[in-house]
N, C-alpha and C positions, 0 to 999 in steps of 0.2 A: 236430235238423237242424244246428244251430251245431256241435255236437260232431263230426258226421260231416264236416262241411266242414273243420274245423280238423284233424281227423285225416288227411284226404286231402291237405290242404296241407303237413302235416308229412311225410308220405310222399315227396310230390313234392320238398319241400326236401332231404330225406336223399338221394334219387335224384340231384338235381342237385349235392349236395355230394361225391358219388362221381366225378363226371364231371370232365373237363377241356376247357379251350378251348386248342387248338394254333394255332400259326401254320404257314404253308406251309413255312417254314424248319425249324421243329421237326419237322415230319412228314417232311420230306426226310431229316433227321437220323435219325430212327426207321427209315426205310427202309435208310439207310446202316448204322447200328449193327446191324440184324439181317441184314446182308449179303444183302439181297434180290437175287435174281438175275433181274431183269426188265429188259428194254430201258429205257434212261434216259429216252427220250422218252415211253415207256408210263408211267413212274412221274410224269413231268410231267403227263400227261393224267389220271392217276388223282387226283393232288393238286389239279388244277384242278377234277374233278368233286367231290372232297370239299369244297372251297370253296363250290361251288354247292349241293350236296345237304345238308350237314349244317353249313356255316359253321364247319368245323373243331371242332365240338363232339361230344365223345365220348358225351354222354348223350342224344342226340336219337333219339327214336322217332316215325316218321311212317308214314302209310298211303299207298302207292302209288297214284297215280291213273292211271299208264300200265300198259299190258300187260293181258292177259286174266287175269282173276281165276281162281282155282282153287277149285273145290268152292264157287263163290259168294262167296268172301271175297276181298277186295283184300289183297294182301300187306302185312304190316307190315315196316317197314324200320328196322333197329337200328344205332346207333353212328355213328361218324364216317365209315364207308364205306357206311353205309345197306345192310347186308347183310339178305337177305330171310328171313322165317320160314318160307316155303314151300320153301326149298332149303338154305340155309346153316346154320340153327340150329333149335332147337325152342323154341317159346314155350309148349308144353303144351296148346295149343288147336288150331291149325291142323296138319293132317297135313303132314309134312316128312320128306324123306329125311335131314336133318340131316347133310350131307356133311362139316360140320366137327366133328361130334360134341361140340356146346357147346349150352349154354342161350343163347337169346337176350340175356338179361339180362347175360351175361358181356361183351357188347359195349358196354355203358353205363358202365364204369368208366374211370379214367383210364390204365390200363394197356392200351396198344393192340398188344402184342406178339401176343396170340391173335387180335385183329382182323386183323393183317397175316398171321399164319399161315393164317387162314381165307381171306384174300383170294388167297394163293398156292395153296391148295387148289382154290379156284374157278377160278383162271386155269389151272392144270395139268389139271383136268378139262375145262375148254373147249378147251384146245389138244390135249389127248390124245384125246378123243372126237369132237370137231368136231360136225358136224351130226348124227352118229348117237348122241351121248351121251343118256343117259336124262333129263338136265336140261337139254337144250340151250336149249329155249324160255324157261325161267327165267334162265338164265345170259346169254342173248343180250339179255333185257329189262334185265340189269344193266349189260351192256358198251355197248349201243347209246347211251346217254346220254353215256358217257365219250367216244365218238368223235364224237358230234354236237355237244355243248356245247363240247368241248376239241380239236377236230380240229387246230386251228392251234397248239396249244401244244407247244413242244419244251422239252427240258432247258435249253437255252441262253437261249432268251426268256422263259421263265416263271419260272424259278428263279434268274435271274441276280443278283437282289438278296440271295440267300442267302450271298453272299461268295465268295472265292477258292477256297474248298474245295468249291463247288458244281459240280464236275465230274461225272462219272458216278459212280453209286453202286458 
């Protein structure tokens, strides 16, 4: 039993070592560096959501308590953006359309460029297909908390401490 516990703790330690803890200004720079073409106030709301949902930790995995579970399973949420295994990625367990064509574990490392790419795919799917999109219910569950928790956040009032270059991305 002690060997099993030690093994599991070492695996957890390895997973945490791969992750990264960001600040909101670092995340803003990541969006800017990747030339993300989102409305600047939406970027502020997403960064606010990240602060609430993952604490800017890229190695967070959690189970969603909100929204209707699919096939009896609550969605697992991965990485800094808390992307769902039921839509965004594949965890090899839950059925998923995997619209980002990645393994969920890929969202747990310190490189968030793939996380941002997936976020953009999710946003584009949501905007392009609207209410009639095949993944609308799951995408809505991801976007709702962003607008509920962070509705009053704007680029100017939420990211002003990020310095004089914190204009629009």
